[in-house]
C-alpha positions as CSV (number, residue, x, y, z in Angstrom):
1,M,49.0,-15.9,67.0
2,I,50.7,-14.5,63.9
3,I,49.3,-17.4,61.9
4,M,45.8,-16.9,63.5
5,K,45.9,-13.2,62.6
6,K,46.9,-14.1,59.1
7,Y,43.9,-16.4,58.7
8,L,41.5,-13.8,60.2
9,Y,42.8,-11.2,57.8
10,I,42.2,-13.5,54.8
11,L,38.6,-14.2,56.1
12,L,37.9,-10.5,56.4
13,I,39.1,-9.9,52.9
14,A,36.9,-12.8,51.6
15,A,33.9,-11.6,53.4
16,T,34.3,-8.1,52.2
17,T,34.8,-9.3,48.6
18,I,31.6,-11.4,48.8
19,V,29.5,-8.5,50.1
20,S,31.0,-6.2,47.5
21,C,30.3,-8.7,44.7
22,S,26.8,-9.2,45.8
23,K,26.2,-5.4,45.5
24,M,27.8,-5.4,42.1
25,V,25.4,-8.0,40.7
26,E,22.3,-6.8,42.6
27,G,19.6,-6.1,40.0
28,I,21.5,-7.7,37.2
29,N,18.4,-9.6,36.1
30,V,16.2,-6.5,36.0
31,D,15.8,-5.1,32.5
32,P,15.4,-1.3,32.7
33,N,13.7,-1.3,29.3
34,N,11.0,-3.7,30.5
35,P,9.8,-2.6,33.9
36,L,7.7,-5.0,36.0
37,D,5.6,-2.2,37.5
38,A,4.8,1.4,36.8
39,D,2.9,4.2,38.6
40,P,-0.7,4.7,37.4
41,N,0.1,8.0,35.5
42,S,2.8,6.2,33.6
43,M,0.5,3.4,32.6
44,L,-2.2,5.7,31.3
45,T,-0.7,6.5,27.9
46,S,0.1,2.9,27.1
47,V,-3.5,1.9,27.9
48,M,-4.8,4.7,25.6
49,V,-2.5,3.6,22.8
50,G,-3.6,0.0,23.2
51,N,-7.3,1.0,22.8
52,M,-6.3,3.1,19.7
53,N,-4.8,0.0,18.1
54,I,-8.1,-1.8,18.5
55,Q,-10.3,0.9,17.2
56,E,-8.1,1.8,14.2
57,G,-6.2,-1.3,13.4
58,D,-6.9,-4.8,11.9
59,L,-10.5,-4.9,13.2
60,A,-11.4,-1.6,11.5
61,R,-9.9,-2.8,8.2
62,F,-12.0,-6.0,8.3
63,A,-15.1,-4.0,9.2
64,G,-14.4,-1.6,6.3
65,M,-14.0,-4.3,3.7
66,W,-17.2,-5.9,4.8
67,S,-19.0,-2.5,4.8
68,G,-18.2,-1.6,1.2
69,Y,-15.8,1.2,2.0
70,Y,-12.8,-0.4,0.3
71,R,-11.8,-3.8,-1.0
72,G,-8.9,-6.3,-0.4
73,Y,-7.7,-7.5,-3.8
74,T,-4.5,-9.3,-3.3
75,Q,-2.8,-11.9,-1.1
76,Q,-4.9,-12.9,2.0
77,Y,-6.8,-9.7,1.8
78,L,-8.6,-11.0,-1.3
79,S,-9.9,-13.9,0.8
80,Y,-10.9,-11.6,3.7
81,H,-12.7,-9.3,1.3
82,Q,-14.7,-12.3,0.1
83,Y,-15.7,-13.1,3.8
84,S,-13.3,-16.1,3.8
85,V,-11.7,-16.0,7.2
86,I,-10.5,-18.6,9.8
87,A,-10.3,-18.4,13.5
88,R,-6.5,-17.7,13.5
89,N,-7.2,-14.4,11.6
90,F,-8.5,-12.9,14.8
91,D,-5.9,-14.2,17.3
92,D,-3.7,-11.1,17.4
93,A,-6.6,-8.7,18.0
94,W,-8.1,-10.9,20.7
95,R,-4.7,-11.1,22.5
96,R,-4.3,-7.3,22.3
97,I,-7.7,-6.9,23.8
98,Y,-7.5,-9.4,26.6
99,S,-3.8,-10.1,27.4
100,G,-2.9,-6.6,26.6
101,D,-5.2,-3.6,27.1
102,Y,-8.1,-5.0,29.2
103,K,-5.7,-6.6,31.7
104,N,-3.7,-3.4,32.0
105,I,-6.8,-1.3,32.4
106,Q,-7.7,-3.5,35.5
107,I,-4.3,-2.9,36.9
108,L,-4.6,0.8,36.2
109,K,-8.0,1.0,38.0
110,E,-6.6,-0.8,41.0
111,K,-3.7,1.6,41.2
112,A,-5.9,4.6,40.8
113,R,-8.2,3.4,43.6
114,A,-5.2,2.8,45.9
115,I,-4.2,6.5,45.7
116,N,-7.8,7.7,45.5
117,N,-7.3,9.2,42.1
118,R,-10.9,9.1,41.1
119,R,-10.6,11.1,37.9
120,L,-7.9,8.7,36.6
121,L,-10.2,5.8,37.6
122,G,-13.0,7.5,35.5
123,V,-10.8,7.9,32.5
124,A,-9.7,4.2,32.7
125,Q,-13.4,3.2,32.9
126,V,-14.2,5.2,29.7
127,I,-11.4,3.5,27.9
128,E,-12.6,0.1,29.1
129,A,-16.1,0.8,27.9
130,N,-14.8,1.9,24.5
131,L,-12.6,-1.2,24.2
132,M,-15.1,-3.8,25.4
133,G,-18.0,-2.2,23.7
134,T,-16.2,-2.7,20.4
135,A,-15.4,-6.3,21.3
136,T,-19.0,-7.2,22.2
137,A,-20.3,-5.4,19.1
138,L,-18.1,-7.5,16.8
139,W,-18.2,-10.9,18.6
140,G,-21.4,-10.9,20.5
141,D,-21.1,-12.9,23.7
142,I,-17.6,-12.3,25.2
143,P,-15.7,-12.9,28.4
144,Y,-16.1,-9.8,30.6
145,S,-17.1,-10.3,34.2
146,Q,-14.4,-13.0,34.7
147,A,-11.9,-11.9,32.1
148,S,-8.3,-11.1,33.2
149,N,-9.0,-12.6,36.6
150,E,-6.6,-15.4,37.6
151,K,-9.3,-17.1,39.7
152,Y,-11.0,-18.1,36.4
153,T,-9.1,-20.3,34.1
154,N,-12.1,-20.7,31.8
155,P,-13.9,-17.3,32.0
156,V,-17.5,-17.4,31.0
157,F,-18.8,-15.8,27.9
158,D,-21.3,-13.2,29.2
159,A,-24.4,-12.7,27.1
160,Q,-24.0,-9.7,24.8
161,A,-27.0,-7.9,26.3
162,T,-25.4,-8.4,29.8
163,V,-22.1,-7.0,28.6
164,Y,-23.8,-3.9,27.2
165,A,-25.7,-3.4,30.5
166,N,-22.5,-3.7,32.5
167,L,-20.8,-1.2,30.2
168,Q,-23.6,1.3,30.9
169,T,-23.0,0.8,34.6
170,T,-19.2,1.2,34.1
171,L,-19.9,4.5,32.2
172,D,-22.2,5.7,34.9
173,S,-19.5,5.1,37.5
174,A,-17.0,6.8,35.2
175,I,-19.1,10.0,35.0
176,V,-19.3,10.1,38.8
177,N,-15.5,9.7,39.1
178,L,-14.7,12.2,36.4
179,N,-16.7,14.8,38.4
180,S,-14.7,14.0,41.6
181,S,-12.3,16.6,43.1
182,A,-10.0,13.7,44.2
183,F,-7.2,13.3,41.8
184,V,-3.4,13.5,41.1
185,N,-2.7,15.5,38.0
186,F,-2.2,13.3,34.9
187,S,-2.7,15.9,32.1
188,A,0.8,15.2,30.7
189,Q,0.0,11.5,30.2
190,D,-3.5,12.1,28.8
191,I,-2.9,12.1,25.0
192,H,-6.6,12.6,24.2
193,F,-7.8,15.5,26.4
194,A,-4.8,16.6,28.5
195,G,-6.8,16.1,31.7
196,V,-9.9,18.1,30.7
197,M,-12.7,16.3,32.5
198,S,-15.6,18.0,30.7
199,K,-14.4,16.3,27.4
200,W,-14.1,12.9,29.1
201,I,-17.6,13.3,30.5
202,Q,-19.0,14.2,27.1
203,T,-17.2,11.2,25.6
204,A,-18.7,8.9,28.2
205,N,-22.2,10.2,27.4
206,T,-21.7,9.7,23.6
207,L,-20.5,6.1,24.3
208,K,-23.6,5.5,26.4
209,A,-25.8,6.8,23.6
210,R,-23.9,4.7,21.0
211,Y,-24.4,1.5,23.0
212,F,-28.1,2.2,23.6
213,L,-28.3,2.7,19.8
214,H,-26.6,-0.7,19.4
215,T,-29.3,-2.3,21.6
216,K,-32.1,-0.4,19.9
217,D,-33.1,1.5,23.1
218,Y,-33.6,4.7,21.1
219,A,-35.2,6.7,23.9
220,K,-32.1,6.3,26.1
221,A,-29.8,6.9,23.2
222,L,-31.6,10.2,22.7
223,T,-31.3,11.1,26.4
224,F,-27.6,10.6,26.7
225,A,-26.6,12.0,23.3
226,Q,-28.0,15.3,24.6
227,S,-25.1,15.3,27.1
228,G,-22.6,14.0,24.6
229,I,-19.9,15.5,22.5
230,N,-21.1,19.0,21.6
231,T,-18.4,20.4,19.5
232,Q,-15.7,19.2,17.1
233,A,-13.0,20.4,19.5
234,N,-14.2,17.8,22.0
235,N,-13.9,14.8,19.6
236,F,-12.4,11.6,21.1
237,M,-9.5,11.2,18.7
238,A,-6.5,9.0,18.2
239,P,-3.6,11.5,17.7
240,H,-0.9,11.0,15.1
241,N,2.1,12.7,13.8
242,A,5.1,12.1,11.4
243,T,7.9,12.1,13.9
244,N,8.4,8.3,13.5
245,R,6.6,5.3,12.1
246,S,5.0,4.1,15.3
247,V,3.0,7.3,15.8
248,S,1.7,7.5,12.3
249,N,-2.0,6.9,11.4
250,L,-2.5,3.1,11.5
251,Y,-4.3,3.1,8.1
252,F,-1.4,5.0,6.6
253,Q,1.1,2.5,8.0
254,F,-0.8,-0.4,6.4
255,L,-1.6,1.3,3.1
256,S,1.7,3.0,2.5
257,L,4.4,1.1,4.4
258,D,3.3,-2.4,5.4
259,R,1.0,-3.6,2.6
260,P,1.0,-1.1,-0.3
261,N,-1.5,-2.0,-3.0
262,W,-3.4,-4.6,-0.9
263,I,-6.5,-2.4,-0.5
264,D,-8.2,-0.1,-2.9
265,A,-11.7,1.2,-3.5
266,T,-12.5,-0.2,-7.0
267,G,-16.2,-0.9,-7.4
268,M,-17.0,-0.2,-3.7
269,Y,-20.4,1.1,-2.6
270,G,-19.0,3.8,-0.3
271,V,-17.0,5.6,-3.0
272,S,-19.9,5.3,-5.5
273,L,-22.3,7.2,-3.2
274,I,-20.1,10.3,-2.9
275,N,-18.2,10.3,-6.2
276,P,-19.8,13.1,-8.2
277,T,-19.4,11.0,-11.4
278,G,-20.6,7.8,-9.9
279,T,-23.8,6.0,-10.8
280,R,-25.1,6.0,-7.2
281,Y,-24.1,9.6,-6.4
282,R,-26.2,10.9,-3.6
283,G,-25.9,14.6,-4.5
284,N,-28.9,16.7,-5.4
285,S,-30.0,20.3,-5.6
286,K,-29.2,20.7,-1.9
287,T,-26.1,18.4,-1.5
288,V,-22.7,18.5,-3.1
289,E,-20.2,15.8,-2.0
290,R,-17.1,16.5,-4.0
291,A,-15.1,17.8,-1.0
292,R,-16.0,14.8,1.2
293,W,-15.3,12.4,-1.7
294,S,-11.8,13.9,-2.2
295,F,-11.1,13.7,1.6
296,F,-11.9,10.0,1.8
297,Y,-10.9,8.9,-1.7
298,N,-8.4,10.5,-4.1
299,S,-10.0,8.7,-7.1
300,A,-12.9,6.4,-8.0
301,T,-10.6,3.5,-7.3
302,N,-8.4,4.4,-4.3
303,V,-8.7,5.6,-0.7
304,N,-6.9,8.9,0.2
305,F,-3.8,8.3,2.3
306,T,-2.0,11.4,1.0
307,I,-1.0,13.9,3.7
308,N,-4.4,15.7,3.6
309,G,-6.6,12.6,3.3
310,F,-8.6,10.8,5.9
311,F,-6.1,7.9,5.9
312,G,-3.1,10.2,5.8
313,Q,0.0,9.9,8.0
314,T,-0.8,12.6,10.4
315,T,-4.6,12.5,10.3
316,F,-6.2,12.0,13.7
317,F,-8.6,9.0,13.8
318,P,-12.1,9.5,15.3
319,M,-13.1,7.1,18.1
320,A,-16.2,9.0,19.1
321,S,-17.1,12.4,17.6
322,Y,-19.4,15.4,17.4
323,A,-20.5,14.1,14.0
324,E,-21.5,10.7,15.5
325,N,-23.3,12.4,18.4
326,L,-25.3,14.7,16.1
327,L,-26.4,11.7,14.0
328,I,-27.4,9.6,17.1
329,L,-29.6,12.6,18.0
330,A,-31.1,12.6,14.5
331,E,-31.8,8.9,14.3
332,A,-33.1,8.5,17.8
333,D,-35.3,11.6,17.7
334,A,-36.7,10.6,14.3
335,R,-37.6,7.1,15.6
336,I,-39.0,8.4,18.9
337,N,-40.6,11.7,18.0
338,G,-41.2,11.6,14.3
339,V,-40.4,13.6,11.2
340,A,-40.4,17.1,12.6
341,A,-38.0,16.4,15.4
342,G,-35.7,14.2,13.3
343,L,-35.6,16.7,10.5
344,I,-34.4,19.5,12.9
345,R,-31.6,17.2,14.1
346,L,-30.6,16.2,10.6
347,N,-30.4,19.8,9.5
348,N,-28.3,20.6,12.6
349,Y,-25.9,18.0,11.2
350,R,-26.0,19.4,7.7
351,A,-25.3,22.9,9.1
352,Y,-22.2,21.5,10.7
353,M,-21.2,19.9,7.4
354,N,-21.7,23.2,5.7
355,T,-18.9,24.7,7.9
356,G,-16.5,22.1,6.5
357,A,-16.8,19.9,9.5
358,Y,-14.1,17.2,9.7
359,I,-13.0,17.6,6.0
360,N,-9.5,18.8,5.5
361,T,-9.5,22.4,4.5
362,T,-7.5,21.5,1.3
363,Y,-10.7,20.2,-0.2
364,L,-13.1,22.9,1.0
365,T,-13.0,25.1,-2.1
366,A,-16.0,27.0,-3.3
367,G,-18.6,24.8,-5.0
368,N,-17.1,21.5,-3.7
369,F,-19.4,21.2,-0.7
370,R,-23.0,22.1,0.0
371,Y,-25.5,20.9,2.6
372,D,-28.5,23.1,2.5
373,P,-31.3,22.4,5.0
374,Y,-34.0,19.9,4.0
375,V,-37.7,20.5,4.4
376,A,-40.4,18.0,5.2
377,T,-41.7,17.8,1.7
378,D,-38.3,16.6,0.5
379,F,-39.2,13.3,2.2
380,S,-42.8,13.1,1.0
381,A,-43.6,10.9,-2.0
382,G,-42.0,12.4,-5.1
383,G,-39.6,14.7,-3.0
384,I,-35.9,14.8,-3.8
385,E,-35.2,12.3,-1.0
386,N,-38.2,10.0,-1.8
387,A,-38.5,9.9,-5.6
388,G,-38.3,6.1,-6.0
389,T,-41.1,3.7,-6.8
390,P,-42.7,2.6,-4.6
391,A,-42.3,5.7,-2.4
392,L,-41.6,5.2,1.3
393,A,-43.6,6.7,4.2
394,Q,-42.2,10.1,5.0
395,D,-40.7,9.1,8.3
396,R,-39.0,6.1,6.7
397,A,-37.6,8.2,3.9
398,L,-36.1,10.5,6.6
399,L,-34.6,7.6,8.4
400,R,-33.1,6.2,5.2
401,E,-31.3,9.5,4.6
402,I,-30.0,9.6,8.2
403,M,-28.7,6.0,7.9
404,E,-27.0,6.9,4.6
405,E,-25.4,9.9,6.2
406,R,-24.2,7.8,9.1
407,Y,-22.8,5.3,6.6
408,I,-20.7,7.9,4.9
409,T,-19.6,9.6,8.1
410,F,-18.2,6.3,9.4
411,I,-16.1,5.5,6.3
412,G,-13.1,3.6,7.8
413,Q,-14.7,3.2,11.2
414,I,-16.1,0.1,12.9
415,E,-19.4,1.9,13.6
416,G,-20.3,1.6,9.9
417,F,-20.3,-2.2,10.1
418,N,-22.3,-2.0,13.4
419,D,-25.0,0.1,11.7
420,L,-25.3,-2.2,8.7
421,R,-25.9,-5.2,11.0
422,R,-28.2,-3.4,13.4
423,T,-30.5,-2.3,10.6
424,F,-30.2,-5.4,8.4
425,K,-33.8,-6.4,8.8
426,E,-35.1,-2.9,8.1
427,T,-34.8,-3.4,4.4
428,D,-36.6,-0.2,3.5
429,I,-34.0,2.1,5.2
430,R,-30.8,0.1,5.5
431,V,-27.9,1.1,3.3
432,P,-28.0,-1.6,0.5
433,V,-24.3,-2.4,0.3
434,T,-23.5,-4.7,-2.5
435,L,-22.2,-8.1,-1.4
436,N,-18.5,-8.7,-2.0
437,F,-19.1,-12.4,-2.7
438,G,-21.8,-15.0,-2.4
439,T,-25.4,-14.5,-1.1
440,Q,-24.9,-13.8,2.6
441,Y,-23.8,-10.7,4.4
442,P,-21.3,-11.1,7.3
443,Q,-22.9,-10.6,10.7
444,R,-20.0,-10.9,13.1
445,F,-16.3,-11.7,13.6
446,I,-15.7,-15.4,14.5
447,Y,-14.0,-16.4,17.8
448,P,-10.2,-16.7,17.6
449,Q,-8.4,-20.0,17.8
450,V,-6.4,-18.9,20.8
451,E,-9.6,-18.8,22.8
452,I,-11.1,-21.9,21.3
453,D,-8.0,-23.9,22.2
454,V,-7.8,-23.0,25.9
455,N,-11.3,-21.9,27.2
456,S,-13.8,-24.6,27.7
457,S,-16.5,-21.9,28.2
458,I,-16.4,-21.1,24.5
459,P,-19.9,-21.1,22.9
460,N,-20.9,-24.5,21.4
461,P,-21.7,-24.7,18.6
462,L,-19.3,-22.0,17.4
463,P,-21.2,-19.3,15.5
464,T,-20.2,-18.6,11.9
465,T,-19.4,-15.3,10.2
466,F,-23.0,-15.3,8.9
467,D,-24.8,-15.8,12.3
468,P,-26.1,-12.5,13.7
469,T,-25.0,-11.6,17.2
470,P,-27.7,-11.9,19.8
471,I,-28.8,-8.2,19.8
472,N,-29.2,-8.3,16.0
473,R,-31.2,-11.5,15.7
């Protein structure tokens, strides 16, 4: 019995030790810095940052080089500037869109639905529309309806027009959800609008107007822009500060920290339009562009990434803005309702510019900016905005001025590249950007190698850089 008790005592100690050890190692393979799941509010900020990286990062730099805003002049950026790209150049951006942000947006939407947080769902839908609207604008047909769904190993490439139509539906649903009273507060995680729904609703309407403009449905663009962003304070911006490198303006990171001296503005069309000493200077008796030139460029050969410049470290980056919305109204109204209506809209924009608008106050000294209202005769043959030979019809001269204004407003933004391709066949009003190389203007980004290698649904034959996307054919 003594021996038996001894064995029982040993077994009890062993069992206790095993249980204790199992508790000690429980969770040892869980990395607290890489959580496998998160609540929807916690996911929101990362989804927003993911979208910011697409709107402001590599894709914006490519679009800017191909729009005449700045040039790449060394290393691989010299090749990019000359439209010489390969599929691998777009791998990282494609991964960030599909494996990163779009996939996380779908998870966020599911989580928001599960707790009936309709407003959070609406915000996620607006971000999705911004993200995928940019993707389809740049690549044309893209995976959307079957993307990020494990049921589909080879997701189809939806037609570009279908993607735009689906994005309009997504934004309609977003507006309904943003108006809902069902929500769990997420203002602390909302780095754009701190949970103010009216600003999200205006952004949704401006995006709807933008995408109707892309598809040349100008009547609907006009309709939705009237409910769009109605003040600079409601701009949809990517916020930045100087607390650490990761939160700095992405252009600043590239121009100052990562690849200094790889990009400048020498000989570029954009700088020549607003440089007061440039040969193409657009100023006249009613327009002075020195302040805006100084904001975007700090010389005739360089973009401005100083602390007060558009590309500066703490400068917020516009993803949809009051300026854009005003110019959608101007273009759409001019196309639909003619000179009188379009001129009122353009002068509304010029009145906004005369307040200083988005230009850093450092450059708004007396005499450096002026945007007096135009009158109809300024666009008649021989007027200050129609002095060339042969003269344009009055309505076309007005549209040419609106397109040029849009071009300047979008310096550094993807929308400038979208406009150039949308109006490419309208040779009388398009902005005549000088080619960087060769005889063909780039019409799209090419599909990335990571998609070509694994998705049998990839379009065949593969379109080239110079093949227009379907909506621009």
